[in-house]
mmCIF entry with sequence, helices, sheets and N, C-alpha, C, O atoms, coordinates in Angstrom:
data_MODEL
# 
_entry.id   MODEL 
# 
_entity.id                         1 
_entity.type                       polymer 
_entity.pdbx_number_of_molecules   1 
# 
_entity_poly.entity_id                      1 
_entity_poly.type                           'polypeptide(L)' 
_entity_poly.nstd_linkage                   no 
_entity_poly.nstd_monomer                   no 
_entity_poly.pdbx_seq_one_letter_code       
;(UNK)(UNK)(UNK)(UNK)(UNK)(UNK)(UNK)(UNK)(UNK)(UNK)(UNK)(UNK)(UNK)(UNK)(UNK)(UNK)
(UNK)(UNK)(UNK)(UNK)(UNK)(UNK)(UNK)(UNK)(UNK)(UNK)(UNK)(UNK)(UNK)(UNK)(UNK)(UNK)
(UNK)(UNK)(UNK)(UNK)(UNK)(UNK)(UNK)(UNK)(UNK)(UNK)(UNK)(UNK)(UNK)(UNK)(UNK)(UNK)
(UNK)(UNK)(UNK)(UNK)(UNK)
;
_entity_poly.pdbx_seq_one_letter_code_can   XXXXXXXXXXXXXXXXXXXXXXXXXXXXXXXXXXXXXXXXXXXXXXXXXXXXX 
_entity_poly.pdbx_strand_id                 A 
# 
loop_
_entity_poly_seq.entity_id 
_entity_poly_seq.num 
_entity_poly_seq.mon_id 
_entity_poly_seq.hetero 
1 1  UNK n 
1 2  UNK n 
1 3  UNK n 
1 4  UNK n 
1 5  UNK n 
1 6  UNK n 
1 7  UNK n 
1 8  UNK n 
1 9  UNK n 
1 10 UNK n 
1 11 UNK n 
1 12 UNK n 
1 13 UNK n 
1 14 UNK n 
1 15 UNK n 
1 16 UNK n 
1 17 UNK n 
1 18 UNK n 
1 19 UNK n 
1 20 UNK n 
1 21 UNK n 
1 22 UNK n 
1 23 UNK n 
1 24 UNK n 
1 25 UNK n 
1 26 UNK n 
1 27 UNK n 
1 28 UNK n 
1 29 UNK n 
1 30 UNK n 
1 31 UNK n 
1 32 UNK n 
1 33 UNK n 
1 34 UNK n 
1 35 UNK n 
1 36 UNK n 
1 37 UNK n 
1 38 UNK n 
1 39 UNK n 
1 40 UNK n 
1 41 UNK n 
1 42 UNK n 
1 43 UNK n 
1 44 UNK n 
1 45 UNK n 
1 46 UNK n 
1 47 UNK n 
1 48 UNK n 
1 49 UNK n 
1 50 UNK n 
1 51 UNK n 
1 52 UNK n 
1 53 UNK n 
# 
_struct_asym.id          A 
_struct_asym.entity_id   1 
# 
loop_
_struct_conf.conf_type_id 
_struct_conf.id 
_struct_conf.pdbx_PDB_helix_id 
_struct_conf.beg_label_comp_id 
_struct_conf.beg_label_asym_id 
_struct_conf.beg_label_seq_id 
_struct_conf.pdbx_beg_PDB_ins_code 
_struct_conf.end_label_comp_id 
_struct_conf.end_label_asym_id 
_struct_conf.end_label_seq_id 
_struct_conf.pdbx_end_PDB_ins_code 
_struct_conf.beg_auth_comp_id 
_struct_conf.beg_auth_asym_id 
_struct_conf.beg_auth_seq_id 
_struct_conf.end_auth_comp_id 
_struct_conf.end_auth_asym_id 
_struct_conf.end_auth_seq_id 
_struct_conf.pdbx_PDB_helix_class 
_struct_conf.details 
_struct_conf.pdbx_PDB_helix_length 
HELX_P HELX_P1 AA1 UNK A 18 ? UNK A 20 ? UNK A 18 UNK A 20 5 ? 3 
HELX_P HELX_P2 AA2 UNK A 44 ? UNK A 52 ? UNK A 44 UNK A 52 1 ? 9 
# 
_struct_conf_type.id          HELX_P 
_struct_conf_type.criteria    ? 
_struct_conf_type.reference   ? 
# 
loop_
_atom_site.group_PDB 
_atom_site.id 
_atom_site.type_symbol 
_atom_site.label_atom_id 
_atom_site.label_alt_id 
_atom_site.label_comp_id 
_atom_site.label_asym_id 
_atom_site.label_entity_id 
_atom_site.label_seq_id 
_atom_site.pdbx_PDB_ins_code 
_atom_site.Cartn_x 
_atom_site.Cartn_y 
_atom_site.Cartn_z 
_atom_site.occupancy 
_atom_site.B_iso_or_equiv 
_atom_site.pdbx_formal_charge 
_atom_site.auth_seq_id 
_atom_site.auth_comp_id 
_atom_site.auth_asym_id 
_atom_site.auth_atom_id 
_atom_site.pdbx_PDB_model_num 
ATOM 1   N N  . UNK A 1 1  ? -170.761 41.045 108.346 1.00 0.00 ? 1  UNK A N  1 
ATOM 2   C CA . UNK A 1 1  ? -172.199 40.835 108.485 1.00 0.00 ? 1  UNK A CA 1 
ATOM 3   C C  . UNK A 1 1  ? -172.784 40.656 107.044 1.00 0.00 ? 1  UNK A C  1 
ATOM 4   O O  . UNK A 1 1  ? -172.602 41.489 106.156 1.00 0.00 ? 1  UNK A O  1 
ATOM 5   N N  . UNK A 1 2  ? -173.445 39.594 106.897 1.00 0.00 ? 2  UNK A N  1 
ATOM 6   C CA . UNK A 1 2  ? -174.069 39.335 105.571 1.00 0.00 ? 2  UNK A CA 1 
ATOM 7   C C  . UNK A 1 2  ? -175.226 40.326 105.409 1.00 0.00 ? 2  UNK A C  1 
ATOM 8   O O  . UNK A 1 2  ? -176.184 40.307 106.182 1.00 0.00 ? 2  UNK A O  1 
ATOM 9   N N  . UNK A 1 3  ? -175.129 41.174 104.415 1.00 0.00 ? 3  UNK A N  1 
ATOM 10  C CA . UNK A 1 3  ? -176.183 42.178 104.213 1.00 0.00 ? 3  UNK A CA 1 
ATOM 11  C C  . UNK A 1 3  ? -176.870 42.048 102.863 1.00 0.00 ? 3  UNK A C  1 
ATOM 12  O O  . UNK A 1 3  ? -177.774 42.827 102.560 1.00 0.00 ? 3  UNK A O  1 
ATOM 13  N N  . UNK A 1 4  ? -176.467 41.094 102.051 1.00 0.00 ? 4  UNK A N  1 
ATOM 14  C CA . UNK A 1 4  ? -177.079 40.861 100.756 1.00 0.00 ? 4  UNK A CA 1 
ATOM 15  C C  . UNK A 1 4  ? -176.509 41.764 99.652  1.00 0.00 ? 4  UNK A C  1 
ATOM 16  O O  . UNK A 1 4  ? -176.780 41.535 98.473  1.00 0.00 ? 4  UNK A O  1 
ATOM 17  N N  . UNK A 1 5  ? -175.720 42.792 100.019 1.00 0.00 ? 5  UNK A N  1 
ATOM 18  C CA . UNK A 1 5  ? -175.099 43.715 99.047  1.00 0.00 ? 5  UNK A CA 1 
ATOM 19  C C  . UNK A 1 5  ? -173.617 43.632 99.086  1.00 0.00 ? 5  UNK A C  1 
ATOM 20  O O  . UNK A 1 5  ? -173.016 43.071 98.170  1.00 0.00 ? 5  UNK A O  1 
ATOM 21  N N  . UNK A 1 6  ? -172.986 44.166 100.112 1.00 0.00 ? 6  UNK A N  1 
ATOM 22  C CA . UNK A 1 6  ? -171.533 44.149 100.231 1.00 0.00 ? 6  UNK A CA 1 
ATOM 23  C C  . UNK A 1 6  ? -171.052 42.719 100.450 1.00 0.00 ? 6  UNK A C  1 
ATOM 24  O O  . UNK A 1 6  ? -170.041 42.301 99.887  1.00 0.00 ? 6  UNK A O  1 
ATOM 25  N N  . UNK A 1 7  ? -171.769 41.991 101.256 1.00 0.00 ? 7  UNK A N  1 
ATOM 26  C CA . UNK A 1 7  ? -171.459 40.593 101.525 1.00 0.00 ? 7  UNK A CA 1 
ATOM 27  C C  . UNK A 1 7  ? -172.740 39.833 101.281 1.00 0.00 ? 7  UNK A C  1 
ATOM 28  O O  . UNK A 1 7  ? -173.563 39.702 102.187 1.00 0.00 ? 7  UNK A O  1 
ATOM 29  N N  . UNK A 1 8  ? -172.929 39.317 100.046 1.00 0.00 ? 8  UNK A N  1 
ATOM 30  C CA . UNK A 1 8  ? -174.175 38.696 99.690  1.00 0.00 ? 8  UNK A CA 1 
ATOM 31  C C  . UNK A 1 8  ? -174.462 37.345 100.391 1.00 0.00 ? 8  UNK A C  1 
ATOM 32  O O  . UNK A 1 8  ? -175.618 37.014 100.651 1.00 0.00 ? 8  UNK A O  1 
ATOM 33  N N  . UNK A 1 9  ? -173.414 36.586 100.687 1.00 0.00 ? 9  UNK A N  1 
ATOM 34  C CA . UNK A 1 9  ? -173.613 35.293 101.352 1.00 0.00 ? 9  UNK A CA 1 
ATOM 35  C C  . UNK A 1 9  ? -172.496 35.152 102.401 1.00 0.00 ? 9  UNK A C  1 
ATOM 36  O O  . UNK A 1 9  ? -171.510 35.888 102.378 1.00 0.00 ? 9  UNK A O  1 
ATOM 37  N N  . UNK A 1 10 ? -172.670 34.218 103.294 1.00 0.00 ? 10 UNK A N  1 
ATOM 38  C CA . UNK A 1 10 ? -171.666 33.948 104.338 1.00 0.00 ? 10 UNK A CA 1 
ATOM 39  C C  . UNK A 1 10 ? -170.389 33.486 103.630 1.00 0.00 ? 10 UNK A C  1 
ATOM 40  O O  . UNK A 1 10 ? -170.495 32.677 102.709 1.00 0.00 ? 10 UNK A O  1 
ATOM 41  N N  . UNK A 1 11 ? -169.179 33.953 104.002 1.00 0.00 ? 11 UNK A N  1 
ATOM 42  C CA . UNK A 1 11 ? -167.944 33.575 103.368 1.00 0.00 ? 11 UNK A CA 1 
ATOM 43  C C  . UNK A 1 11 ? -167.659 32.079 103.317 1.00 0.00 ? 11 UNK A C  1 
ATOM 44  O O  . UNK A 1 11 ? -166.950 31.623 102.420 1.00 0.00 ? 11 UNK A O  1 
ATOM 45  N N  . UNK A 1 12 ? -168.189 31.314 104.248 1.00 0.00 ? 12 UNK A N  1 
ATOM 46  C CA . UNK A 1 12 ? -167.926 29.851 104.262 1.00 0.00 ? 12 UNK A CA 1 
ATOM 47  C C  . UNK A 1 12 ? -169.068 29.088 103.654 1.00 0.00 ? 12 UNK A C  1 
ATOM 48  O O  . UNK A 1 12 ? -169.078 27.859 103.719 1.00 0.00 ? 12 UNK A O  1 
ATOM 49  N N  . UNK A 1 13 ? -170.025 29.757 103.071 1.00 0.00 ? 13 UNK A N  1 
ATOM 50  C CA . UNK A 1 13 ? -171.175 29.062 102.460 1.00 0.00 ? 13 UNK A CA 1 
ATOM 51  C C  . UNK A 1 13 ? -170.694 28.263 101.229 1.00 0.00 ? 13 UNK A C  1 
ATOM 52  O O  . UNK A 1 13 ? -170.061 28.831 100.339 1.00 0.00 ? 13 UNK A O  1 
ATOM 53  N N  . UNK A 1 14 ? -170.978 27.010 101.176 1.00 0.00 ? 14 UNK A N  1 
ATOM 54  C CA . UNK A 1 14 ? -170.534 26.197 100.027 1.00 0.00 ? 14 UNK A CA 1 
ATOM 55  C C  . UNK A 1 14 ? -171.159 26.634 98.727  1.00 0.00 ? 14 UNK A C  1 
ATOM 56  O O  . UNK A 1 14 ? -170.671 26.276 97.656  1.00 0.00 ? 14 UNK A O  1 
ATOM 57  N N  . UNK A 1 15 ? -172.211 27.389 98.797  1.00 0.00 ? 15 UNK A N  1 
ATOM 58  C CA . UNK A 1 15 ? -172.891 27.892 97.568  1.00 0.00 ? 15 UNK A CA 1 
ATOM 59  C C  . UNK A 1 15 ? -172.344 29.301 97.171  1.00 0.00 ? 15 UNK A C  1 
ATOM 60  O O  . UNK A 1 15 ? -172.976 30.004 96.383  1.00 0.00 ? 15 UNK A O  1 
ATOM 61  N N  . UNK A 1 16 ? -171.185 29.701 97.714  1.00 0.00 ? 16 UNK A N  1 
ATOM 62  C CA . UNK A 1 16 ? -170.646 31.028 97.381  1.00 0.00 ? 16 UNK A CA 1 
ATOM 63  C C  . UNK A 1 16 ? -170.395 31.081 95.886  1.00 0.00 ? 16 UNK A C  1 
ATOM 64  O O  . UNK A 1 16 ? -170.115 30.067 95.246  1.00 0.00 ? 16 UNK A O  1 
ATOM 65  N N  . UNK A 1 17 ? -170.503 32.317 95.330  1.00 0.00 ? 17 UNK A N  1 
ATOM 66  C CA . UNK A 1 17 ? -170.307 32.445 93.883  1.00 0.00 ? 17 UNK A CA 1 
ATOM 67  C C  . UNK A 1 17 ? -168.911 32.014 93.464  1.00 0.00 ? 17 UNK A C  1 
ATOM 68  O O  . UNK A 1 17 ? -167.960 32.168 94.230  1.00 0.00 ? 17 UNK A O  1 
ATOM 69  N N  . UNK A 1 18 ? -168.772 31.459 92.219  1.00 0.00 ? 18 UNK A N  1 
ATOM 70  C CA . UNK A 1 18 ? -167.511 31.033 91.706  1.00 0.00 ? 18 UNK A CA 1 
ATOM 71  C C  . UNK A 1 18 ? -166.448 32.091 91.674  1.00 0.00 ? 18 UNK A C  1 
ATOM 72  O O  . UNK A 1 18 ? -165.264 31.779 91.796  1.00 0.00 ? 18 UNK A O  1 
ATOM 73  N N  . UNK A 1 19 ? -166.843 33.364 91.509  1.00 0.00 ? 19 UNK A N  1 
ATOM 74  C CA . UNK A 1 19 ? -165.895 34.512 91.515  1.00 0.00 ? 19 UNK A CA 1 
ATOM 75  C C  . UNK A 1 19 ? -165.116 34.599 92.854  1.00 0.00 ? 19 UNK A C  1 
ATOM 76  O O  . UNK A 1 19 ? -164.021 35.160 92.903  1.00 0.00 ? 19 UNK A O  1 
ATOM 77  N N  . UNK A 1 20 ? -165.677 34.055 93.898  1.00 0.00 ? 20 UNK A N  1 
ATOM 78  C CA . UNK A 1 20 ? -165.042 34.042 95.212  1.00 0.00 ? 20 UNK A CA 1 
ATOM 79  C C  . UNK A 1 20 ? -164.059 32.941 95.451  1.00 0.00 ? 20 UNK A C  1 
ATOM 80  O O  . UNK A 1 20 ? -163.392 32.932 96.486  1.00 0.00 ? 20 UNK A O  1 
ATOM 81  N N  . UNK A 1 21 ? -163.941 32.027 94.550  1.00 0.00 ? 21 UNK A N  1 
ATOM 82  C CA . UNK A 1 21 ? -163.161 30.812 94.771  1.00 0.00 ? 21 UNK A CA 1 
ATOM 83  C C  . UNK A 1 21 ? -161.714 31.096 95.140  1.00 0.00 ? 21 UNK A C  1 
ATOM 84  O O  . UNK A 1 21 ? -161.198 30.424 96.033  1.00 0.00 ? 21 UNK A O  1 
ATOM 85  N N  . UNK A 1 22 ? -161.042 32.021 94.532  1.00 0.00 ? 22 UNK A N  1 
ATOM 86  C CA . UNK A 1 22 ? -159.638 32.240 94.767  1.00 0.00 ? 22 UNK A CA 1 
ATOM 87  C C  . UNK A 1 22 ? -159.285 33.538 95.473  1.00 0.00 ? 22 UNK A C  1 
ATOM 88  O O  . UNK A 1 22 ? -158.151 34.010 95.394  1.00 0.00 ? 22 UNK A O  1 
ATOM 89  N N  . UNK A 1 23 ? -160.240 34.097 96.146  1.00 0.00 ? 23 UNK A N  1 
ATOM 90  C CA . UNK A 1 23 ? -160.016 35.379 96.887  1.00 0.00 ? 23 UNK A CA 1 
ATOM 91  C C  . UNK A 1 23 ? -159.463 35.094 98.285  1.00 0.00 ? 23 UNK A C  1 
ATOM 92  O O  . UNK A 1 23 ? -160.037 34.296 99.026  1.00 0.00 ? 23 UNK A O  1 
ATOM 93  N N  . UNK A 1 24 ? -158.358 35.740 98.648  1.00 0.00 ? 24 UNK A N  1 
ATOM 94  C CA . UNK A 1 24 ? -157.854 35.490 100.014 1.00 0.00 ? 24 UNK A CA 1 
ATOM 95  C C  . UNK A 1 24 ? -158.794 36.121 101.033 1.00 0.00 ? 24 UNK A C  1 
ATOM 96  O O  . UNK A 1 24 ? -159.518 37.070 100.733 1.00 0.00 ? 24 UNK A O  1 
ATOM 97  N N  . UNK A 1 25 ? -158.766 35.581 102.223 1.00 0.00 ? 25 UNK A N  1 
ATOM 98  C CA . UNK A 1 25 ? -159.584 36.124 103.322 1.00 0.00 ? 25 UNK A CA 1 
ATOM 99  C C  . UNK A 1 25 ? -158.706 36.413 104.521 1.00 0.00 ? 25 UNK A C  1 
ATOM 100 O O  . UNK A 1 25 ? -157.826 35.626 104.870 1.00 0.00 ? 25 UNK A O  1 
ATOM 101 N N  . UNK A 1 26 ? -158.954 37.542 105.141 1.00 0.00 ? 26 UNK A N  1 
ATOM 102 C CA . UNK A 1 26 ? -158.248 37.838 106.373 1.00 0.00 ? 26 UNK A CA 1 
ATOM 103 C C  . UNK A 1 26 ? -159.191 37.702 107.543 1.00 0.00 ? 26 UNK A C  1 
ATOM 104 O O  . UNK A 1 26 ? -160.234 38.353 107.613 1.00 0.00 ? 26 UNK A O  1 
ATOM 105 N N  . UNK A 1 27 ? -158.795 36.831 108.465 1.00 0.00 ? 27 UNK A N  1 
ATOM 106 C CA . UNK A 1 27 ? -159.649 36.476 109.596 1.00 0.00 ? 27 UNK A CA 1 
ATOM 107 C C  . UNK A 1 27 ? -158.942 36.864 110.877 1.00 0.00 ? 27 UNK A C  1 
ATOM 108 O O  . UNK A 1 27 ? -157.745 36.615 111.019 1.00 0.00 ? 27 UNK A O  1 
ATOM 109 N N  . UNK A 1 28 ? -159.642 37.455 111.795 1.00 0.00 ? 28 UNK A N  1 
ATOM 110 C CA . UNK A 1 28 ? -159.005 37.864 113.057 1.00 0.00 ? 28 UNK A CA 1 
ATOM 111 C C  . UNK A 1 28 ? -159.994 38.051 114.156 1.00 0.00 ? 28 UNK A C  1 
ATOM 112 O O  . UNK A 1 28 ? -161.176 37.749 113.994 1.00 0.00 ? 28 UNK A O  1 
ATOM 113 N N  . UNK A 1 29 ? -159.545 38.535 115.251 1.00 0.00 ? 29 UNK A N  1 
ATOM 114 C CA . UNK A 1 29 ? -160.328 38.763 116.441 1.00 0.00 ? 29 UNK A CA 1 
ATOM 115 C C  . UNK A 1 29 ? -159.823 39.974 117.188 1.00 0.00 ? 29 UNK A C  1 
ATOM 116 O O  . UNK A 1 29 ? -158.625 40.258 117.184 1.00 0.00 ? 29 UNK A O  1 
ATOM 117 N N  . UNK A 1 30 ? -160.719 40.682 117.824 1.00 0.00 ? 30 UNK A N  1 
ATOM 118 C CA . UNK A 1 30 ? -160.340 41.807 118.685 1.00 0.00 ? 30 UNK A CA 1 
ATOM 119 C C  . UNK A 1 30 ? -160.749 41.497 120.136 1.00 0.00 ? 30 UNK A C  1 
ATOM 120 O O  . UNK A 1 30 ? -160.980 42.400 120.940 1.00 0.00 ? 30 UNK A O  1 
ATOM 121 N N  . UNK A 1 31 ? -160.827 40.225 120.433 1.00 0.00 ? 31 UNK A N  1 
ATOM 122 C CA . UNK A 1 31 ? -161.296 39.807 121.759 1.00 0.00 ? 31 UNK A CA 1 
ATOM 123 C C  . UNK A 1 31 ? -160.553 40.472 122.905 1.00 0.00 ? 31 UNK A C  1 
ATOM 124 O O  . UNK A 1 31 ? -161.173 40.936 123.863 1.00 0.00 ? 31 UNK A O  1 
ATOM 125 N N  . UNK A 1 32 ? -159.267 40.522 122.819 1.00 0.00 ? 32 UNK A N  1 
ATOM 126 C CA . UNK A 1 32 ? -158.424 41.084 123.894 1.00 0.00 ? 32 UNK A CA 1 
ATOM 127 C C  . UNK A 1 32 ? -157.845 42.486 123.527 1.00 0.00 ? 32 UNK A C  1 
ATOM 128 O O  . UNK A 1 32 ? -156.859 42.924 124.121 1.00 0.00 ? 32 UNK A O  1 
ATOM 129 N N  . UNK A 1 33 ? -158.447 43.148 122.582 1.00 0.00 ? 33 UNK A N  1 
ATOM 130 C CA . UNK A 1 33 ? -157.924 44.406 122.111 1.00 0.00 ? 33 UNK A CA 1 
ATOM 131 C C  . UNK A 1 33 ? -157.764 45.436 123.229 1.00 0.00 ? 33 UNK A C  1 
ATOM 132 O O  . UNK A 1 33 ? -156.794 46.192 123.219 1.00 0.00 ? 33 UNK A O  1 
ATOM 133 N N  . UNK A 1 34 ? -158.642 45.484 124.143 1.00 0.00 ? 34 UNK A N  1 
ATOM 134 C CA . UNK A 1 34 ? -158.577 46.495 125.229 1.00 0.00 ? 34 UNK A CA 1 
ATOM 135 C C  . UNK A 1 34 ? -158.037 45.913 126.511 1.00 0.00 ? 34 UNK A C  1 
ATOM 136 O O  . UNK A 1 34 ? -158.226 46.515 127.568 1.00 0.00 ? 34 UNK A O  1 
ATOM 137 N N  . UNK A 1 35 ? -157.362 44.753 126.474 1.00 0.00 ? 35 UNK A N  1 
ATOM 138 C CA . UNK A 1 35 ? -156.891 44.088 127.677 1.00 0.00 ? 35 UNK A CA 1 
ATOM 139 C C  . UNK A 1 35 ? -155.816 44.939 128.425 1.00 0.00 ? 35 UNK A C  1 
ATOM 140 O O  . UNK A 1 35 ? -155.730 44.916 129.652 1.00 0.00 ? 35 UNK A O  1 
ATOM 141 N N  . UNK A 1 36 ? -155.019 45.675 127.647 1.00 0.00 ? 36 UNK A N  1 
ATOM 142 C CA . UNK A 1 36 ? -153.999 46.522 128.255 1.00 0.00 ? 36 UNK A CA 1 
ATOM 143 C C  . UNK A 1 36 ? -154.385 47.998 128.064 1.00 0.00 ? 36 UNK A C  1 
ATOM 144 O O  . UNK A 1 36 ? -154.551 48.431 126.924 1.00 0.00 ? 36 UNK A O  1 
ATOM 145 N N  . UNK A 1 37 ? -154.529 48.766 129.122 1.00 0.00 ? 37 UNK A N  1 
ATOM 146 C CA . UNK A 1 37 ? -154.900 50.159 128.967 1.00 0.00 ? 37 UNK A CA 1 
ATOM 147 C C  . UNK A 1 37 ? -153.902 50.920 128.106 1.00 0.00 ? 37 UNK A C  1 
ATOM 148 O O  . UNK A 1 37 ? -152.696 50.690 128.199 1.00 0.00 ? 37 UNK A O  1 
ATOM 149 N N  . UNK A 1 38 ? -154.375 51.779 127.309 1.00 0.00 ? 38 UNK A N  1 
ATOM 150 C CA . UNK A 1 38 ? -153.510 52.605 126.393 1.00 0.00 ? 38 UNK A CA 1 
ATOM 151 C C  . UNK A 1 38 ? -152.505 53.370 127.195 1.00 0.00 ? 38 UNK A C  1 
ATOM 152 O O  . UNK A 1 38 ? -152.844 53.976 128.211 1.00 0.00 ? 38 UNK A O  1 
ATOM 153 N N  . UNK A 1 39 ? -151.278 53.354 126.756 1.00 0.00 ? 39 UNK A N  1 
ATOM 154 C CA . UNK A 1 39 ? -150.225 54.107 127.412 1.00 0.00 ? 39 UNK A CA 1 
ATOM 155 C C  . UNK A 1 39 ? -149.502 53.372 128.560 1.00 0.00 ? 39 UNK A C  1 
ATOM 156 O O  . UNK A 1 39 ? -148.558 53.883 129.163 1.00 0.00 ? 39 UNK A O  1 
ATOM 157 N N  . UNK A 1 40 ? -149.998 52.140 128.832 1.00 0.00 ? 40 UNK A N  1 
ATOM 158 C CA . UNK A 1 40 ? -149.338 51.376 129.914 1.00 0.00 ? 40 UNK A CA 1 
ATOM 159 C C  . UNK A 1 40 ? -147.985 50.927 129.464 1.00 0.00 ? 40 UNK A C  1 
ATOM 160 O O  . UNK A 1 40 ? -147.843 50.427 128.348 1.00 0.00 ? 40 UNK A O  1 
ATOM 161 N N  . UNK A 1 41 ? -146.968 51.090 130.306 1.00 0.00 ? 41 UNK A N  1 
ATOM 162 C CA . UNK A 1 41 ? -145.637 50.708 129.970 1.00 0.00 ? 41 UNK A CA 1 
ATOM 163 C C  . UNK A 1 41 ? -145.283 49.352 130.633 1.00 0.00 ? 41 UNK A C  1 
ATOM 164 O O  . UNK A 1 41 ? -145.680 49.101 131.771 1.00 0.00 ? 41 UNK A O  1 
ATOM 165 N N  . UNK A 1 42 ? -144.569 48.520 129.951 1.00 0.00 ? 42 UNK A N  1 
ATOM 166 C CA . UNK A 1 42 ? -144.123 47.271 130.555 1.00 0.00 ? 42 UNK A CA 1 
ATOM 167 C C  . UNK A 1 42 ? -142.774 46.887 129.921 1.00 0.00 ? 42 UNK A C  1 
ATOM 168 O O  . UNK A 1 42 ? -142.514 47.169 128.751 1.00 0.00 ? 42 UNK A O  1 
ATOM 169 N N  . UNK A 1 43 ? -141.937 46.244 130.723 1.00 0.00 ? 43 UNK A N  1 
ATOM 170 C CA . UNK A 1 43 ? -140.659 45.826 130.156 1.00 0.00 ? 43 UNK A CA 1 
ATOM 171 C C  . UNK A 1 43 ? -140.783 44.434 129.585 1.00 0.00 ? 43 UNK A C  1 
ATOM 172 O O  . UNK A 1 43 ? -141.844 43.814 129.654 1.00 0.00 ? 43 UNK A O  1 
ATOM 173 N N  . UNK A 1 44 ? -139.677 43.939 129.011 1.00 0.00 ? 44 UNK A N  1 
ATOM 174 C CA . UNK A 1 44 ? -139.696 42.631 128.347 1.00 0.00 ? 44 UNK A CA 1 
ATOM 175 C C  . UNK A 1 44 ? -140.049 41.476 129.282 1.00 0.00 ? 44 UNK A C  1 
ATOM 176 O O  . UNK A 1 44 ? -140.752 40.543 128.895 1.00 0.00 ? 44 UNK A O  1 
ATOM 177 N N  . UNK A 1 45 ? -139.543 41.553 130.538 1.00 0.00 ? 45 UNK A N  1 
ATOM 178 C CA . UNK A 1 45 ? -139.869 40.522 131.505 1.00 0.00 ? 45 UNK A CA 1 
ATOM 179 C C  . UNK A 1 45 ? -141.371 40.451 131.791 1.00 0.00 ? 45 UNK A C  1 
ATOM 180 O O  . UNK A 1 45 ? -141.947 39.364 131.830 1.00 0.00 ? 45 UNK A O  1 
ATOM 181 N N  . UNK A 1 46 ? -141.998 41.604 131.990 1.00 0.00 ? 46 UNK A N  1 
ATOM 182 C CA . UNK A 1 46 ? -143.448 41.627 132.246 1.00 0.00 ? 46 UNK A CA 1 
ATOM 183 C C  . UNK A 1 46 ? -144.237 41.138 131.014 1.00 0.00 ? 46 UNK A C  1 
ATOM 184 O O  . UNK A 1 46 ? -145.209 40.395 131.151 1.00 0.00 ? 46 UNK A O  1 
ATOM 185 N N  . UNK A 1 47 ? -143.806 41.562 129.810 1.00 0.00 ? 47 UNK A N  1 
ATOM 186 C CA . UNK A 1 47 ? -144.432 41.113 128.622 1.00 0.00 ? 47 UNK A CA 1 
ATOM 187 C C  . UNK A 1 47 ? -144.396 39.584 128.475 1.00 0.00 ? 47 UNK A C  1 
ATOM 188 O O  . UNK A 1 47 ? -145.412 38.964 128.160 1.00 0.00 ? 47 UNK A O  1 
ATOM 189 N N  . UNK A 1 48 ? -143.270 39.008 128.694 1.00 0.00 ? 48 UNK A N  1 
ATOM 190 C CA . UNK A 1 48 ? -143.093 37.522 128.708 1.00 0.00 ? 48 UNK A CA 1 
ATOM 191 C C  . UNK A 1 48 ? -143.967 36.822 129.727 1.00 0.00 ? 48 UNK A C  1 
ATOM 192 O O  . UNK A 1 48 ? -144.559 35.777 129.457 1.00 0.00 ? 48 UNK A O  1 
ATOM 193 N N  . UNK A 1 49 ? -144.034 37.422 130.907 1.00 0.00 ? 49 UNK A N  1 
ATOM 194 C CA . UNK A 1 49 ? -144.889 36.843 131.981 1.00 0.00 ? 49 UNK A CA 1 
ATOM 195 C C  . UNK A 1 49 ? -146.348 36.834 131.541 1.00 0.00 ? 49 UNK A C  1 
ATOM 196 O O  . UNK A 1 49 ? -147.050 35.838 131.711 1.00 0.00 ? 49 UNK A O  1 
ATOM 197 N N  . UNK A 1 50 ? -146.804 37.969 130.967 1.00 0.00 ? 50 UNK A N  1 
ATOM 198 C CA . UNK A 1 50 ? -148.229 38.033 130.586 1.00 0.00 ? 50 UNK A CA 1 
ATOM 199 C C  . UNK A 1 50 ? -148.509 37.070 129.435 1.00 0.00 ? 50 UNK A C  1 
ATOM 200 O O  . UNK A 1 50 ? -149.575 36.455 129.411 1.00 0.00 ? 50 UNK A O  1 
ATOM 201 N N  . UNK A 1 51 ? -147.618 36.923 128.510 1.00 0.00 ? 51 UNK A N  1 
ATOM 202 C CA . UNK A 1 51 ? -147.840 36.000 127.344 1.00 0.00 ? 51 UNK A CA 1 
ATOM 203 C C  . UNK A 1 51 ? -147.854 34.562 127.871 1.00 0.00 ? 51 UNK A C  1 
ATOM 204 O O  . UNK A 1 51 ? -148.674 33.737 127.467 1.00 0.00 ? 51 UNK A O  1 
ATOM 205 N N  . UNK A 1 52 ? -146.927 34.293 128.780 1.00 0.00 ? 52 UNK A N  1 
ATOM 206 C CA . UNK A 1 52 ? -146.829 32.896 129.324 1.00 0.00 ? 52 UNK A CA 1 
ATOM 207 C C  . UNK A 1 52 ? -148.099 32.568 130.117 1.00 0.00 ? 52 UNK A C  1 
ATOM 208 O O  . UNK A 1 52 ? -148.627 31.463 129.999 1.00 0.00 ? 52 UNK A O  1 
ATOM 209 N N  . UNK A 1 53 ? -148.601 33.522 130.932 1.00 0.00 ? 53 UNK A N  1 
ATOM 210 C CA . UNK A 1 53 ? -149.787 33.279 131.749 1.00 0.00 ? 53 UNK A CA 1 
ATOM 211 C C  . UNK A 1 53 ? -150.983 33.071 130.817 1.00 0.00 ? 53 UNK A C  1 
ATOM 212 O O  . UNK A 1 53 ? -152.099 32.848 131.286 1.00 0.00 ? 53 UNK A O  1 
# 
């Protein structure tokens, strides 16, 4: 979240400061983080089926 302090501008803003030019960025998503209830067990066959689906 751009807050003007910790993140002064949007990371993809073409006007980002020069100091940011060679910094790596880690981008990800937690969209399906809770898709499988904690503690649920599954075997390899079930895992492959879910990934394929």
